[in-house]
TORSELUM-740345 format. One record per atom (N, C-alpha, C): residue number from 1; residue in one letter; atom name; x negated, y negated, z negated. Coordinates in nm, 4 decimals, padded with zeros to 6 digits. Each point is the difference from the previous one (the first is absolute). Example, Ala and Ser with C-alpha at 12.3 -4.5 7.8 and 13.67 -1.06 7.14 Angstrom:
BEGIN
> 1, A, N, -01.3190, 00.5690, -00.7800
> 1, A, CA, 00.0890, -00.1190, 00.0000
> 1, A, C, -00.0900, -00.1200, 00.0000
> 2, S, N, 00.0350, -00.1050, 00.0720
> 2, S, CA, -00.0820, -00.1190, -00.0060
> 2, S, C, 00.0770, -00.1090, -00.0730
//
This chain:
BEGIN
> 1, M, N, 00.3973, 04.0588, -04.8611
> 1, M, CA, -00.0848, 00.0312, 00.1066
> 1, M, C, 00.0475, -00.0500, 00.1327
> 2, V, N, 00.1176, 00.0134, 00.0161
> 2, V, CA, 00.0571, -00.0498, 00.1234
> 2, V, C, -00.0151, -00.1526, 00.0012
> 3, K, N, 00.0134, -00.0561, -00.1135
> 3, K, CA, -00.0151, -00.1450, -00.0067
> 3, K, C, -00.1441, -00.0387, 00.0265
> 4, Q, N, -00.0872, 00.0751, -00.0526
> 4, Q, CA, -00.1413, -00.0317, 00.0181
> 4, Q, C, -00.0385, 00.0120, 00.1475
> 5, K, N, 00.0555, 00.0999, 00.0617
> 5, K, CA, -00.0319, 00.0196, 00.1401
> 5, K, C, 00.0527, -00.1181, 00.0814
> 6, R, N, 00.1184, -00.0443, -00.0370
> 6, R, CA, 00.0573, -00.1114, 00.0732
> 6, R, C, -00.0816, -00.1253, -00.0231
> 7, Q, N, -00.0426, -00.0216, -00.1185
> 7, Q, CA, -00.0766, -00.1194, -00.0315
> 7, Q, C, -00.1368, 00.0059, 00.0692
> 8, S, N, -00.0590, 00.1158, 00.0030
> 8, S, CA, -00.1306, 00.0114, 00.0642
> 8, S, C, 00.0130, -00.0192, 00.1509
> 9, K, N, 00.1124, 00.0489, 00.0544
> 9, K, CA, 00.0229, -00.0192, 00.1424
> 9, K, C, 00.0212, -00.1473, 00.0303
> 10, Q, N, 00.0712, -00.0666, -00.0838
> 10, Q, CA, 00.0259, -00.1417, 00.0202
> 10, Q, C, -00.1288, -00.0786, -00.0166
> 11, S, N, -00.0787, 00.0362, -00.0990
> 11, S, CA, -00.1245, -00.0723, -00.0204
> 11, S, C, -00.0969, 00.0300, 00.1132
> 12, D, N, 00.0045, 00.1261, 00.0485
> 12, D, CA, -00.0850, 00.0338, 00.1155
> 12, D, C, 00.0459, -00.0771, 00.1230
> 13, S, N, 00.1279, -00.0107, 00.0198
> 13, S, CA, 00.0504, -00.0719, 00.1166
> 13, S, C, -00.0294, -00.1489, -00.0141
> 14, G, N, 00.0001, -00.0573, -00.1184
> 14, G, CA, -00.0339, -00.1410, -00.0214
> 14, G, C, -00.1460, -00.0226, 00.0278
> 15, K, N, -00.0812, 00.0950, -00.0474
> 15, K, CA, -00.1427, -00.0103, 00.0276
> 15, K, C, -00.0261, 00.0176, 00.1483
> 16, G, N, 00.0711, 00.0897, 00.0652
> 16, G, CA, -00.0167, 00.0291, 00.1424
> 16, G, C, 00.0395, -00.1180, 00.0851
> 17, S, N, 00.1085, -00.0648, -00.0376
> 17, S, CA, 00.0414, -00.1134, 00.0807
> 17, S, C, -00.0949, -00.1169, -00.0190
> 18, A, N, -00.0565, -00.0151, -00.1172
> 18, A, CA, -00.0981, -00.1055, -00.0237
> 18, A, C, -00.1266, 00.0311, 00.0771
> 19, D, N, -00.0370, 00.1284, 00.0008
> 19, D, CA, -00.1190, 00.0405, 00.0761
> 19, D, C, 00.0221, -00.0221, 00.1504
> 20, I, N, 00.1170, 00.0347, 00.0458
> 20, I, CA, 00.0306, -00.0140, 00.1425
> 20, I, C, 00.0006, -00.1474, 00.0385
> 21, S, N, 00.0625, -00.0838, -00.0784
> 21, S, CA, 00.0035, -00.1428, 00.0344
> 21, S, C, -00.1398, -00.0593, -00.0094
> 22, G, N, -00.0817, 00.0467, -00.0920
> 22, G, CA, -00.1382, -00.0477, -00.0087
> 22, G, C, -00.0803, 00.0435, 00.1233
> 23, Q, N, 00.0229, 00.1233, 00.0368
> 23, Q, CA, -00.0705, 00.0523, 00.1188
> 23, Q, C, 00.0438, -00.0729, 00.1262
> 24, L, N, 00.1287, -00.0273, 00.0103
> 24, L, CA, 00.0496, -00.0744, 00.1171
> 24, L, C, -00.0610, -00.1397, 00.0060
> 25, E, N, -00.0123, -00.0601, -00.1178
> 25, E, CA, -00.0596, -00.1333, -00.0036
> 25, E, C, -00.1471, 00.0065, 00.0428
> 26, H, N, -00.0695, 00.1050, -00.0461
> 26, H, CA, -00.1412, 00.0169, 00.0381
> 26, H, C, -00.0131, 00.0237, 00.1522
> 27, V, N, 00.0882, 00.0798, 00.0566
> 27, V, CA, -00.0023, 00.0267, 00.1446
> 27, V, C, 00.0268, -00.1294, 00.0753
> 28, F, N, 00.0942, -00.0784, -00.0441
> 28, F, CA, 00.0325, -00.1267, 00.0637
> 28, F, C, -00.1200, -00.0943, -00.0039
> 29, L, N, -00.0626, -00.0118, -00.1170
> 29, L, CA, -00.1166, -00.0875, -00.0126
> 29, L, C, -00.1171, 00.0506, 00.0846
> 30, A, N, -00.0154, 00.1299, 00.0081
> 30, A, CA, -00.1064, 00.0566, 00.0834
> 30, A, C, 00.0261, -00.0327, 00.1483
> 31, G, N, 00.1257, 00.0053, 00.0413
> 31, G, CA, 00.0353, -00.0361, 00.1388
> 31, G, C, -00.0315, -00.1450, 00.0285
> 32, L, N, 00.0331, -00.0883, -00.0986
> 32, L, CA, -00.0323, -00.1423, 00.0181
> 32, L, C, -00.1514, -00.0198, 00.0078
> 33, G, N, -00.0750, 00.0711, -00.0780
> 33, G, CA, -00.1471, -00.0082, 00.0032
> 33, G, C, -00.0527, 00.0457, 00.1356
> 34, A, N, 00.0566, 00.1102, 00.0505
> 34, A, CA, -00.0421, 00.0507, 00.1310
> 34, A, C, 00.0321, -00.1027, 00.1081
> 35, L, N, 00.1145, -00.0634, -00.0100
> 35, L, CA, 00.0381, -00.1032, 00.0963
> 35, L, C, -00.0966, -00.1179, -00.0047
> 36, A, N, -00.0398, -00.0422, -00.1211
> 36, A, CA, -00.0949, -00.1109, -00.0154
> 36, A, C, -00.1351, 00.0380, 00.0607
> 37, N, N, -00.0436, 00.1240, -00.0307
> 37, N, CA, -00.1277, 00.0459, 00.0568
> 37, N, C, 00.0068, 00.0068, 00.1529
> 38, T, N, 00.1100, 00.0476, 00.0532
> 38, T, CA, 00.0168, 00.0102, 00.1440
> 38, T, C, -00.0015, -00.1386, 00.0636
> 39, R, N, 00.0635, -00.0941, -00.0680
> 39, R, CA, 00.0027, -00.1366, 00.0516
> 39, R, C, -00.1414, -00.0574, 00.0063
> 40, K, N, -00.0769, 00.0167, -00.1066
> 40, K, CA, -00.1382, -00.0495, -00.0010
> 40, K, C, -00.0838, 00.0720, 00.1060
> 41, A, N, 00.0126, 00.1297, 00.0044
> 41, A, CA, -00.0772, 00.0790, 00.0962
> 41, A, C, 00.0442, -00.0316, 00.1424
> 42, G, N, 00.1289, -00.0214, 00.0197
> 42, G, CA, 00.0521, -00.0332, 00.1326
> 42, G, C, -00.0552, -00.1327, 00.0492
> 43, Q, N, -00.0063, -00.0972, -00.0886
> 43, Q, CA, -00.0524, -00.1306, 00.0379
> 43, Q, C, -00.1489, 00.0106, 00.0331
> 44, K, N, -00.0741, 00.0758, -00.0827
> 44, K, CA, -00.1423, 00.0191, 00.0275
> 44, K, C, -00.0190, 00.0761, 00.1314
> 45, T, N, 00.0821, 00.1005, 00.0223
> 45, T, CA, -00.0084, 00.0785, 00.1240
> 45, T, C, 00.0331, -00.0879, 00.1197
> 46, F, N, 00.1004, -00.0858, -00.0131
> 46, F, CA, 00.0388, -00.0903, 00.1076
> 46, F, C, -00.1150, -00.0939, 00.0347
> 47, E, N, -00.0634, -00.0586, -00.1016
> 47, E, CA, -00.1134, -00.0895, 00.0242
> 47, E, C, -00.1167, 00.0755, 00.0643
> 48, T, N, -00.0225, 00.1222, -00.0433
> 48, T, CA, -00.1059, 00.0823, 00.0588
> 48, T, C, 00.0302, 00.0290, 00.1465
> 49, L, N, 00.1263, 00.0309, 00.0299
> 49, L, CA, 00.0395, 00.0263, 00.1387
> 49, L, C, -00.0180, -00.1241, 00.0878
> 50, I, N, 00.0295, -00.1162, -00.0532
> 50, I, CA, -00.0186, -00.1252, 00.0747
> 50, I, C, -00.1474, -00.0184, 00.0345
> 51, K, N, -00.0889, 00.0209, -00.0983
> 51, K, CA, -00.1436, -00.0143, 00.0247
> 51, K, C, -00.0481, 00.1013, 00.1043
> 52, Q, N, 00.0482, 00.1218, -00.0100
> 52, Q, CA, -00.0385, 00.1024, 00.0972
> 52, Q, C, 00.0501, -00.0366, 00.1402
> 53, G, N, 00.1205, -00.0550, 00.0104
> 53, G, CA, 00.0553, -00.0421, 00.1285
> 53, G, C, -00.0817, -00.1118, 00.0624
> 54, E, N, -00.0402, -00.0993, -00.0837
> 54, E, CA, -00.0824, -00.1091, 00.0517
> 54, E, C, -00.1348, 00.0530, 00.0498
> 55, S, N, -00.0586, 00.0895, -00.0760
> 55, S, CA, -00.1278, 00.0589, 00.0394
> 55, S, C, 00.0144, 00.0788, 00.1305
> 56, F, N, 00.1079, 00.0768, 00.0104
> 56, F, CA, 00.0251, 00.0793, 00.1209
> 56, F, C, 00.0189, -00.0905, 00.1213
> 57, R, N, 00.0773, -00.1068, -00.0176
> 57, R, CA, 00.0236, -00.0933, 00.1108
> 57, R, C, -00.1298, -00.0661, 00.0447
> 58, K, N, -00.0852, -00.0406, -00.0965
> 58, K, CA, -00.1275, -00.0625, 00.0341
> 58, K, C, -00.0885, 00.0976, 00.0766
> 59, D, N, -00.0073, 00.1235, -00.0461
> 59, D, CA, -00.0805, 00.1013, 00.0689
> 59, D, C, 00.0541, 00.0263, 00.1410
> 60, A, N, 00.1322, 00.0114, 00.0110
> 60, A, CA, 00.0616, 00.0256, 00.1306
> 60, A, C, -00.0252, -00.1166, 00.0950
> 61, T, N, 00.0095, -00.1233, -00.0500
> 61, T, CA, -00.0247, -00.1182, 00.0828
> 61, T, C, -00.1456, -00.0026, 00.0468
> 62, D, N, -00.0922, 00.0289, -00.0928
> 62, D, CA, -00.1418, 00.0011, 00.0371
> 62, D, C, -00.0290, 00.1061, 00.1054
> 63, K, N, 00.0570, 00.1174, -00.0177
> 63, K, CA, -00.0221, 00.1080, 00.0970
> 63, K, C, 00.0615, -00.0360, 00.1349
> 64, T, N, 00.1189, -00.0600, -00.0038
> 64, T, CA, 00.0671, -00.0391, 00.1245
> 64, T, C, -00.0814, -00.1055, 00.0742
> 65, E, N, -00.0492, -00.1008, -00.0724
> 65, E, CA, -00.0811, -00.1041, 00.0625
> 65, E, C, -00.1285, 00.0584, 00.0566
> 66, A, N, -00.0614, 00.0937, -00.0714
> 66, A, CA, -00.1217, 00.0640, 00.0501
> 66, A, C, 00.0303, 00.0779, 00.1280
> 67, L, N, 00.1135, 00.0703, 00.0031
> 67, L, CA, 00.0376, 00.0733, 00.1207
> 67, L, C, 00.0259, -00.0943, 00.1166
> 68, I, N, 00.0672, -00.1112, -00.0285
> 68, I, CA, 00.0285, -00.0987, 00.1048
> 68, I, C, -00.1304, -00.0556, 00.0554
> 69, D, N, -00.0949, -00.0325, -00.0889
> 69, D, CA, -00.1298, -00.0503, 00.0454
> 69, D, C, -00.0719, 00.1031, 00.0864
> 70, D, N, 00.0034, 00.1264, -00.0425
> 70, D, CA, -00.0649, 00.1063, 00.0780
> 70, D, C, 00.0641, 00.0136, 00.1378
> 71, V, N, 00.1325, -00.0062, 00.0043
> 71, V, CA, 00.0705, 00.0122, 00.1281
> 71, V, C, -00.0335, -00.1190, 00.0902
> 72, Q, N, -00.0027, -00.1207, -00.0578
> 72, Q, CA, -00.0335, -00.1178, 00.0797
> 72, Q, C, -00.1425, 00.0087, 00.0541
> 73, D, N, -00.0934, 00.0455, -00.0824
> 73, D, CA, -00.1377, 00.0159, 00.0465
> 73, D, C, -00.0073, 00.1022, 00.1130
> 74, A, N, 00.0736, 00.1097, -00.0153
> 74, A, CA, 00.0009, 00.1028, 00.1039
> 74, A, C, 00.0588, -00.0551, 00.1294
> 75, I, N, 00.1074, -00.0770, -00.0115
> 75, I, CA, 00.0632, -00.0588, 00.1185
> 75, I, C, -00.0953, -00.0979, 00.0675
> 76, R, N, -00.0694, -00.0827, -00.0797
> 76, R, CA, -00.0958, -00.0949, 00.0581
> 76, R, C, -00.1110, 00.0742, 00.0738
> 77, G, N, -00.0475, 00.1078, -00.0603
> 77, G, CA, -00.1043, 00.0796, 00.0653
> 77, G, C, 00.0488, 00.0607, 00.1295
> 78, M, N, 00.1212, 00.0546, -00.0038
> 78, M, CA, 00.0560, 00.0602, 00.1218
> 78, M, C, 00.0251, -00.1059, 00.1056
> 79, A, N, 00.0441, -00.1192, -00.0415
> 79, A, CA, 00.0251, -00.1076, 00.0963
> 79, A, C, -00.1306, -00.0435, 00.0655
> 80, G, N, -00.1052, -00.0109, -00.0789
> 80, G, CA, -00.1300, -00.0362, 00.0570
> 80, G, C, -00.0488, 00.1044, 00.0982
> 81, D, N, 00.0155, 00.1278, -00.0357
> 81, D, CA, -00.0395, 00.1082, 00.0912
> 81, D, C, 00.0817, -00.0039, 00.1281
> 82, A, N, 00.1311, -00.0175, -00.0159
> 82, A, CA, 00.0880, -00.0033, 00.1173
> 82, A, C, -00.0340, -00.1180, 00.0896
> 83, Q, N, -00.0304, -00.1144, -00.0610
> 83, Q, CA, -00.0327, -00.1186, 00.0791
> 83, Q, C, -00.1312, 00.0207, 00.0757
> 84, S, N, -00.0983, 00.0579, -00.0667
> 84, S, CA, -00.1272, 00.0227, 00.0699
> 84, S, C, 00.0171, 00.1022, 00.1118
> 85, K, N, 00.0796, 00.1038, -00.0229
> 85, K, CA, 00.0250, 00.0982, 00.1054
> 85, K, C, 00.0747, -00.0639, 00.1167
> 86, A, N, 00.0991, -00.0830, -00.0319
> 86, A, CA, 00.0770, -00.0666, 00.1062
> 86, A, C, -00.0895, -00.0938, 00.0795
> 87, T, N, -00.0869, -00.0725, -00.0687
> 87, T, CA, -00.0919, -00.0899, 00.0692
> 87, T, C, -00.0920, 00.0789, 00.0917
> 88, G, N, -00.0493, 00.1136, -00.0501
> 88, G, CA, -00.0851, 00.0850, 00.0831
> 88, G, C, 00.0735, 00.0519, 00.1218
> 89, L, N, 00.1236, 00.0411, -00.0182
> 89, L, CA, 00.0790, 00.0497, 00.1128
> 89, L, C, 00.0274, -00.1106, 00.1013
> 90, I, N, 00.0302, -00.1178, -00.0490
> 90, I, CA, 00.0260, -00.1126, 00.0905
> 90, I, C, -00.1255, -00.0328, 00.0800
> 91, D, N, -00.1151, -00.0006, -00.0692
> 91, D, CA, -00.1249, -00.0264, 00.0710
> 91, D, C, -00.0267, 00.1065, 00.1060
> 92, Q, N, 00.0273, 00.1254, -00.0332
> 92, Q, CA, -00.0185, 00.1075, 00.0969
> 92, Q, C, 00.0939, -00.0168, 00.1191
> 93, M, N, 00.1230, -00.0357, -00.0277
> 93, M, CA, 00.0994, -00.0153, 00.1070
> 93, M, C, -00.0354, -00.1162, 00.0913
> 94, R, N, -00.0558, -00.1054, -00.0555
> 94, R, CA, -00.0361, -00.1159, 00.0818
> 94, R, C, -00.1077, 00.0356, 00.1006
> 95, D, N, -00.0863, 00.0918, -00.0377
> 95, D, CA, -00.1109, 00.0366, 00.0868
> 95, D, C, 00.0362, 00.1075, 00.1024
> 96, T, N, 00.1176, 00.0552, -00.0074
> 96, T, CA, 00.0359, 00.1078, 00.0920
> 96, T, C, 00.0703, -00.0551, 00.1232
> 97, P, N, -00.0129, 00.0733, 00.1126
> 97, P, CA, 00.0701, -00.0449, 00.1216
> 97, P, C, 00.1519, 00.0103, -00.0143
> 98, Q, N, 00.0458, 00.0835, -00.0913
> 98, Q, CA, 00.1453, 00.0108, -00.0201
> 98, Q, C, 00.0558, -00.1314, -00.0508
> 99, M, N, -00.0764, -00.0677, -00.0842
> 99, M, CA, 00.0461, -00.1284, -00.0521
> 99, M, C, 00.0077, -00.1022, 00.1124
> 100, D, N, -00.1009, 00.0037, 00.0909
> 100, D, CA, 00.0036, -00.0918, 00.1148
> 100, D, C, 00.1204, 00.0294, 00.0882
> 101, K, N, 00.0271, 00.1289, 00.0174
> 101, K, CA, 00.1143, 00.0410, 00.0809
> 101, K, C, 00.1292, -00.0491, -00.0648
> 102, L, N, 00.0105, 00.0182, -00.1315
> 102, L, CA, 00.1182, -00.0440, -00.0735
> 102, L, C, 00.0156, -00.1510, 00.0098
> 103, Q, N, -00.1107, -00.0716, -00.0117
> 103, Q, CA, 00.0054, -00.1454, 00.0073
> 103, Q, C, 00.0420, -00.0465, 00.1394
> 104, S, N, -00.0500, 00.0660, 00.1041
> 104, S, CA, 00.0382, -00.0410, 00.1357
> 104, S, C, 00.1476, 00.0297, 00.0262
> 105, V, N, 00.0502, 00.1124, -00.0511
> 105, V, CA, 00.1427, 00.0306, 00.0152
> 105, V, C, 00.0834, -00.1052, -00.0731
> 106, F, N, -00.0447, -00.0362, -00.1186
> 106, F, CA, 00.0716, -00.1007, -00.0791
> 106, F, C, 00.0006, -00.1342, 00.0730
> 107, D, N, -00.1168, -00.0383, 00.0547
> 107, D, CA, -00.0080, -00.1269, 00.0731
> 107, D, C, 00.0902, 00.0018, 00.1243
> 108, A, N, 00.0017, 00.1116, 00.0700
> 108, A, CA, 00.0841, 00.0105, 00.1202
> 108, A, C, 00.1475, -00.0141, -00.0358
> 109, R, N, 00.0398, 00.0618, -00.1093
> 109, R, CA, 00.1417, -00.0107, -00.0406
> 109, R, C, 00.0358, -00.1425, -00.0385
> 110, I, N, -00.0905, -00.0658, -00.0675
> 110, I, CA, 00.0263, -00.1396, -00.0386
> 110, I, C, 00.0093, -00.0870, 00.1255
> 111, D, N, -00.0915, 00.0218, 00.0967
> 111, D, CA, 00.0053, -00.0768, 00.1244
> 111, D, C, 00.1321, 00.0218, 00.0737
> 112, Q, N, 00.0462, 00.1253, 00.0015
> 112, Q, CA, 00.1282, 00.0294, 00.0662
> 112, Q, C, 00.1150, -00.0706, -00.0701
> 113, A, N, -00.0019, 00.0020, -00.1323
> 113, A, CA, 00.1085, -00.0642, -00.0752
> 113, A, C, -00.0015, -00.1509, 00.0232
> 114, L, N, -00.1173, -00.0607, -00.0004
> 114, L, CA, -00.0089, -00.1446, 00.0245
> 114, L, C, 00.0425, -00.0342, 00.1418
> 115, D, N, -00.0355, 00.0851, 00.0958
> 115, D, CA, 00.0391, -00.0212, 00.1393
> 115, D, C, 00.1520, 00.0066, 00.0147
> 116, R, N, 00.0630, 00.0974, -00.0715
> 116, R, CA, 00.1465, 00.0133, 00.0085
> 116, R, C, 00.0714, -00.1238, -00.0515
> 117, I, N, -00.0528, -00.0625, -00.1030
> 117, I, CA, 00.0698, -00.1174, -00.0542
> 117, I, C, -00.0468, -00.1297, 00.0646
> 118, G, N, -00.0952, 00.0111, 00.0943
> 118, G, CA, -00.0379, -00.1170, 00.0784
> 118, G, C, -00.1115, -00.0829, -00.0602
> 119, V, N, -00.0798, 00.0566, -00.0876
> 119, V, CA, -00.1118, -00.0736, -00.0587
> 119, V, C, -00.1229, 00.0248, 00.0874
> 120, A, N, -00.0680, -00.1074, 00.0354
> 120, A, CA, -00.1171, 00.0120, 00.0867
> 120, A, C, -00.1150, 00.0634, -00.0770
> 121, S, N, -00.0754, 00.0838, 00.0709
> 121, S, CA, -00.1145, 00.0657, -00.0633
> 121, S, C, -00.1222, -00.0894, 00.0121
> 122, K, N, -00.1090, 00.0382, -00.0640
> 122, K, CA, -00.1236, -00.0765, 00.0055
> 122, K, C, -00.0534, -00.0023, 00.1430
> 123, Q, N, 00.0122, 00.1117, 00.0701
> 123, Q, CA, -00.0457, 00.0055, 00.1390
> 123, Q, C, 00.0797, -00.0958, 00.0874
> 124, D, N, 00.1305, -00.0056, -00.0215
> 124, D, CA, 00.0838, -00.0914, 00.0787
> 124, D, C, -00.0410, -00.1451, -00.0260
> 125, L, N, -00.0245, -00.0311, -00.1276
> 125, L, CA, -00.0400, -00.1365, -00.0337
> 125, L, C, -00.1369, -00.0328, 00.0588
> 126, D, N, -00.0919, 00.0971, 00.0007
> 126, D, CA, -00.1322, -00.0240, 00.0593
> 126, D, C, 00.0116, -00.0266, 00.1498
> 127, K, N, 00.0827, 00.0784, 00.0685
> 127, K, CA, 00.0207, -00.0212, 00.1442
> 127, K, C, 00.0592, -00.1381, 00.0257
> 128, L, N, 00.0988, -00.0361, -00.0817
> 128, L, CA, 00.0646, -00.1303, 00.0155
> 128, L, C, -00.0989, -00.1137, -00.0255
> 129, N, N, -00.0853, 00.0144, -00.0985
> 129, N, CA, -00.1015, -00.1030, -00.0285
> 129, N, C, -00.0994, -00.0115, 00.1153
> 130, A, N, -00.0379, 00.1134, 00.0598
> 130, A, CA, -00.0929, -00.0037, 00.1132
> 130, A, C, 00.0635, -00.0746, 00.1180
> 131, K, N, 00.1267, 00.0281, 00.0296
> 131, K, CA, 00.0696, -00.0691, 00.1092
> 131, K, C, 00.0098, -00.1495, -00.0293
> 132, L, N, 00.0309, -00.0332, -00.1251
> 132, L, CA, 00.0128, -00.1396, -00.0390
> 132, L, C, -00.1341, -00.0720, 00.0158
> 133, D, N, -00.1089, 00.0665, -00.0356
> 133, D, CA, -00.1322, -00.0602, 00.0174
> 133, D, C, -00.0279, -00.0280, 00.1479
> 134, R, N, 00.0353, 00.0962, 00.0875
> 134, R, CA, -00.0213, -00.0197, 00.1431
> 134, R, C, 00.0824, -00.1177, 00.0526
> 135, V, N, 00.1248, -00.0090, -00.0442
> 135, V, CA, 00.0864, -00.1098, 00.0446
> 135, V, C, -00.0563, -00.1338, -00.0468
> 136, L, N, -00.0422, -00.0056, -00.1246
> 136, L, CA, -00.0553, -00.1251, -00.0529
> 136, L, C, -00.1272, -00.0405, 00.0738
> 137, K, N, -00.0836, 00.0979, 00.0330
> 137, K, CA, -00.1224, -00.0316, 00.0747
> 137, K, C, 00.0337, -00.0545, 00.1387
> 138, S, N, 00.0980, 00.0628, 00.0660
> 138, S, CA, 00.0356, -00.0473, 00.1341
> 138, S, C, 00.0622, -00.1388, -00.0058
> 139, V, N, 00.0805, -00.0271, -00.1024
> 139, V, CA, 00.0609, -00.1327, -00.0140
> 139, V, C, -00.1074, -00.1033, -00.0263
> 140, S, N, -00.0940, 00.0318, -00.0871
> 140, S, CA, -00.1059, -00.0983, -00.0283
> 140, S, C, -00.0902, -00.0189, 00.1219
> 141, A, N, -00.0203, 00.1047, 00.0795
> 141, A, CA, -00.0808, -00.0128, 00.1221
> 141, A, C, 00.0709, -00.0918, 00.0996
> 142, K, N, 00.1319, 00.0134, 00.0140
> 142, K, CA, 00.0755, -00.0867, 00.0908
> 142, K, C, -00.0039, -00.1454, -00.0470
> 143, K, N, 00.0066, -00.0212, -00.1310
> 143, K, CA, -00.0052, -00.1371, -00.0516
> 143, K, C, -00.1355, -00.0620, 00.0296
> 144, N, N, -00.1041, 00.0810, -00.0210
> 144, N, CA, -00.1342, -00.0518, 00.0270
> 144, N, C, -00.0187, -00.0297, 00.1482
> 145, A, N, 00.0605, 00.0762, 00.0876
> 145, A, CA, -00.0113, -00.0233, 00.1440
> 145, A, C, 00.0750, -00.1268, 00.0394
> 146, K, N, 00.1112, -00.0313, -00.0644
> 146, K, CA, 00.0798, -00.1187, 00.0322
> 146, K, C, -00.0629, -00.1266, -00.0562
> 147, K, N, -00.0753, 00.0074, -00.1054
> 147, K, CA, -00.0573, -00.1185, -00.0634
> 147, K, C, -00.0933, -00.0757, 00.0938
> 148, P, N, -00.0917, 00.0661, 00.0716
> 148, P, CA, -00.0858, -00.0789, 00.0906
> 148, P, C, 00.0810, -00.0673, 00.1092
> 149, A, N, 00.1024, 00.0648, 00.0489
> 149, A, CA, 00.0831, -00.0606, 00.1043
> 149, A, C, 00.0718, -00.1206, -00.0559
> 150, K, N, 00.0479, 00.0088, -00.1188
> 150, K, CA, 00.0686, -00.1128, -00.0627
> 150, K, C, -00.0968, -00.1135, -00.0250
> 151, K, N, -00.1215, 00.0348, -00.0403
> 151, K, CA, -00.0977, -00.1054, -00.0255
> 151, K, C, -00.0334, -00.0746, 00.1298
> 152, A, N, -00.0142, 00.0771, 00.1068
> 152, A, CA, -00.0305, -00.0628, 00.1297
> 152, A, C, 00.1170, -00.0889, 00.0428
> 153, A, N, 00.1212, 00.0482, -00.0189
> 153, A, CA, 00.1178, -00.0792, 00.0359
> 153, A, C, 00.0083, -00.1238, -00.0867
> 154, A, N, -00.0331, 00.0150, -00.1262
> 154, A, CA, 00.0041, -00.1143, -00.0905
> 154, A, C, -00.1052, -00.1023, 00.0408
> 155, K, N, -00.1183, 00.0480, 00.0410
> 155, K, CA, -00.1045, -00.0923, 00.0432
> 155, K, C, 00.0445, -00.0755, 00.1247
> 156, R, N, 00.0668, 00.0693, 00.0941
> 156, R, CA, 00.0491, -00.0648, 00.1226
> 156, R, C, 00.1034, -00.1062, -00.0330
> 157, S, N, 00.0923, 00.0345, -00.0942
> 157, S, CA, 00.1033, -00.0980, -00.0316
> 157, S, C, -00.0594, -00.1204, -00.0707
> 158, V, N, -00.1039, 00.0223, -00.0798
> 158, V, CA, -00.0658, -00.1140, -00.0660
> 158, V, C, -00.0670, -00.0872, 00.1056
> 159, K, N, -00.0630, 00.0632, 00.0969
> 159, K, CA, -00.0656, -00.0774, 00.1069
> 159, K, C, 00.1020, -00.0791, 00.0789
> 160, K, N, 00.1165, 00.0617, 00.0274
> 160, K, CA, 00.1048, -00.0695, 00.0756
> 160, K, C, 00.0516, -00.1193, -00.0779
> 161, T, N, 00.0225, 00.0189, -00.1323
> 161, T, CA, 00.0504, -00.1112, -00.0811
> 161, T, C, -00.1031, -00.1118, -00.0059
> 162, V, N, -00.1243, 00.0367, -00.0100
> 162, V, CA, -00.1045, -00.1021, -00.0048
> 162, V, C, -00.0054, -00.0728, 00.1356
> 163, A, N, 00.0129, 00.0765, 00.1078
> 163, A, CA, -00.0036, -00.0595, 00.1335
> 163, A, C, 00.1205, -00.0904, 00.0200
> 164, K, N, 00.1168, 00.0388, -00.0476
> 164, K, CA, 00.1203, -00.0824, 00.0136
> 164, K, C, -00.0151, -00.1287, -00.0781
> 165, K, N, -00.0527, 00.0109, -00.1205
> 165, K, CA, -00.0183, -00.1200, -00.0821
> 165, K, C, -00.0993, -00.0948, 00.0672
> 166, A, N, -00.1037, 00.0584, 00.0577
> 166, A, CA, -00.1018, -00.0827, 00.0650
> 166, A, C, 00.0592, -00.0679, 00.1245
> 167, S, N, 00.0825, 00.0726, 00.0745
> 167, S, CA, 00.0605, -00.0585, 00.1180
> 167, S, C, 00.1005, -00.1065, -00.0396
> 168, K, N, 00.0690, 00.0173, -00.1100
> 168, K, CA, 00.0949, -00.1013, -00.0458
> 168, K, C, -00.0743, -00.1250, -00.0418
> 169, K, N, -00.1152, 00.0174, -00.0641
> 169, K, CA, -00.0782, -00.1148, -00.0422
> 169, K, C, -00.0498, -00.0771, 00.1239
> 170, R, N, -00.0388, 00.0725, 00.1028
> 170, R, CA, -00.0477, -00.0623, 00.1210
> 170, R, C, 00.1142, -00.0774, 00.0676
> 171, A, N, 00.1181, 00.0653, -00.0032
> 171, A, CA, 00.1141, -00.0624, 00.0632
> 171, A, C, 00.0369, -00.1268, -00.0755
> 172, T, N, -00.0025, 00.0005, -00.1274
> 172, T, CA, 00.0344, -00.1166, -00.0777
> 172, T, C, -00.1063, -00.1096, 00.0179
> 173, K, N, -00.1226, 00.0374, 00.0215
> 173, K, CA, -00.1049, -00.0983, 00.0219
> 173, K, C, 00.0170, -00.0641, 00.1373
> 174, K, N, 00.0400, 00.0772, 00.0986
> 174, K, CA, 00.0189, -00.0534, 00.1330
> 174, K, C, 00.1133, -00.0965, 00.0018
> 175, K, N, 00.1066, 00.0286, -00.0738
> 175, K, CA, 00.1162, -00.0891, -00.0021
> 175, K, C, -00.0378, -00.1324, -00.0641
> 176, A, N, -00.0840, 00.0042, -00.0943
> 176, A, CA, -00.0345, -00.1218, -00.0704
> 176, A, C, -00.0848, -00.0831, 00.0875
//
């Protein structure tokens, strides 16, 4: 009996170790199968994520471009409004006496600055041109007054030369 018990224990332990090694082999193979499945699923998941990323980027780009277009349109509208308002204000300012006052102050300051650096103003040039015209008229009047006197003197000298030539001819005829 004792022998039988020992033999049964040994046979049980032989069967147990065979069962354990078989089970370990099955667990190992199951792990390899899970790894293969994970690899396939991981690759499919990766490709799916890439497609989703491309789709997301395209949608984000489209939305961004639409927002940019909307902002540009809004800016153009505001610029047009601002320009029309500014034009209206400028037109109003041109018609007011304040604008005339501002313009006269500006002109006076410019005239003062030009005077300080020695640049002649339009009024100074007009005065100078008027004086020059008067001088030129008086000079031309004096020339015209001298011309008849010169003509008369020239006529007298021509008469004298003619008279001298005639007297010389007479003298030469008398000698002959």
